[in-house]
N, C-alpha and C positions, 0 to 999 in steps of 0.2 A: 232178570233183575231181582235181587234179594230184598224184599220189603223190610227186613230187619236190619239192613246195612245202614251205615251212617255217612258214607261218602259216595258221591256220584261225580265222576269227571268225564265230561263230554267234549270232544273236539271235532266238530264237523269241519270238513275241508271243502269250502266253496271255491273250487278252482276254475270255474268258468261261469259266464253270465247265464242266468236262467236256472242254475242248478237248484237254488233254494225253492223256486216255484214248483219245480218238477217233483221234489220230494217233500212238499208241504204236508201231505197226509202222514208221512213217517214222523215228522216233527210233532204233529198233533197227537199221535198215539204215544209218543215219547213224553210229551208234556202231561198227558192224562195219567200215564203210569207214575210219573214223579209225584203228581199232586195226590192221587187217590190211593196209591199202593205204597207210598213211603211217608207215612204220617210223622215218623220220628226222625226225619232227615236232619242231620247235624251239619254237613258240609256239602256245598254244591259249587262246582266249577264248570262253567261253560265257556270255552274259548273257541273262536272261529278264525278261519283264514279265508280271505276273499274280499271283494269290493263291496258286497251287499250285506247289510246287517241281517241277523237272524231276527225274525219277528216273533216275540214270545211274551206279549203283555199278559197272557193268561196266567203265567207263572207267578206274577206279582199282584194278583187281584184275589183277595180272600184271606182267610185266617189260618191257612195250612202252614206247616213247619214252624210251630211256635218255639221249638227248641233249637232253631238254626244257630250255629256258632260261627260258620265261615261261609262267605259268599264271594265268588270270583266270576266276573263277567267280562266278556270281550266286546266285540262289535255286535251289539244287540240293540233292538228296539224294545224297550221295556214298558211302553205305553204310548199315548197320543203325542205327536210331535208338537202340537199347539193346544194349549188350554187357556181358559180365561185367567186373568191375573189374580182374581179372588179365589180361584180353585187351587187345591193342593194336588200335585201329581200323584197318581196311584202308586208309583214306585216309592215315593217319599212316605206315603201312608204305610206301605208295606215295611219299610225300614223302621219307622217309628214304633211299630208294634212288635219288633223282634228284639226283646229286651236282653236276650242272651248273646247277641251277635258280638263277637270279639275281633273278627277279621273281615274287612271289606276291601276287595280289590276290583277296581274298574280300569281295565287295560284296553289297549287298542283304541278304536274309534267308538268309544261308548257314547251313545247318542243323547243322553240326558244333559241338558244345560246345567251349569253350576248354579244358576240363579234359583233353581228349584231346591237345592240343598239348604239354602238359607231359610226355607219354610219348615225345616225339621224342628219339632218342639225342643226346647233347650234341655228338657229332662229325658230325652230319648238317647239311645245308644250309649248309655253310661258305662257299659262294659267294653266298649270298643277300644282295642289296644293297637291294632295294626291296620294301616290304611294305605292303599295305593290308588292314585288318581292324578288328575291334572293339578297344577298349582292353584287354579281357580276353584276346583272342587274342594281342595284343602282349606282355602281361605274362607269358603262359604259354609264350612261344616261347623255347626254350633257345638258339637261334642268333641271338638279337636283337643280340648284340654286334657282329655284322658288318654290320648295317644302316646304310645311308647315307641312305635316304629312307623316310619313314613317313607314311602317310595313315590317319587314323582314319575308318572307313567310315560309322559311324552318329553322328548329332549327339549331343553330350553335354549333358544337362540340368545346368545349373550348380547344384550344391547344396554344402553344407558339406564333403562328402567328396570332391568332384570335384578340387580342387587336389592332394590327397594321392594320388588315383588317377593323375593325370597325372604327378606326381613319380615314383611308383613305376614306372610304365611307361617313362618316359624314362631312368630309372636302369638299366633292363635293356638299353637301347640307347644306350650312351654315345658312339658314333661318328656318330650321326645328324647330317646336315648340312641336311636339308630336312624340314619338318614341315607337314602340312596337316590341319587339324582344324576342325570346326564346332561351335557351341554354341547351345543354346536357353537364353536368358536369362529368368529369372523376374522378375516385376515387382519393382523396387526392389533387385535383386541388384547388389552392387558387384563388378565383374569384375576389380578390381585384383589380387586374390589369385591368380587363375588365371594371369595374365600373369607375376606374380612367380614362380610355380611353374615355368612354361615357361622363363623367363630363368635361373632357378637350376639346374634339372635339365638343361636342354638347353644346356650350356655351349658346344657347338661348332656350334649351329644357325646357318646363314648365310641360309637362305631359310625364311620363315615365312608361311604362308597361313592366315588366320583368316576364318571366316564366322560371322556372328551373325544369328540369326533375328529379333531385335528390337534396338532401339537400345541399344548398350552405354553405360556411364557414362564413356567415355574415348575419346580418339583417340590415335594414335601419330604422332610426328614423328621421322623417322630422319634424322640428320645424317651425310652421307657425307663422306669425306675425312678423318675423324678415326678414331683407333684404336678408339673405342667408339661404339656406337649410342645416341643420346640418345632416350629415350622420355618423352613428355609426356602426362599423363592429364587429361582434362577431359570435359565433356559434348559429345556430338555433336549437330548439328542433328537434329531428329526425322525419322527415315526408317523405313520398314517393314523394310528389310533393309540391313545394313551389311556391307561386306566389305573386308578389308585384305590387301594382298599387298606384301611388301617384303623387301629383303635385309638380313640382319644380318651385318656383318663381325665383330662381337664383341659379346656381350651386355654391357649395362651392369650394374653392381652395384646391383640394386634393393633 
């Protein structure tokens, strides 16, 4: 491992139960190397596959990596599961002290509850531009106003309350230009409401990436060269999975 490097991408494969416990000494040496031999770390990505979270609270306790720019974490335990209500979680303290962080991606079964993010100081993470996490994480993030790119990590099951949740989340991030989100459509659900919510609350979105687990009740036609994006809703041909990716120069008034 090159101490002068700026990127470390680690993808352990926990393919069977007990695997993590068996190689715990390897993880300990790995964490020690990252902390003590990579003082100028700029990007860190640790993704895992498997049912058990990687236990790595030591990575986020201390003042190492002051120049960290990008952090991507998967199914990880980043600190104690339960703390007193008046205490701030160590991972939240870690984030609040990384003033240069521009990208934060929390994917998979990230174990930290969204309520802890509300404890972030309002003047922290002012340089954060890209965020990936659950919709609850986004709604609880005090620094969401600076975000330009948002990805909702877990598929959203479309229910009556989903459009409201999307609206509230996007209102906390009014500067977002790029949004990526996936939906699980219930049988017979009319998806028009969710698109209306995105178009209304995401007034400045220029790139929209939608994934649907089942056939939605509409398709989108974007007419470029005009000041507004024209959206037409109708039935799609039956397909198991539908995906739309397109650029929005300006939302139409739906």
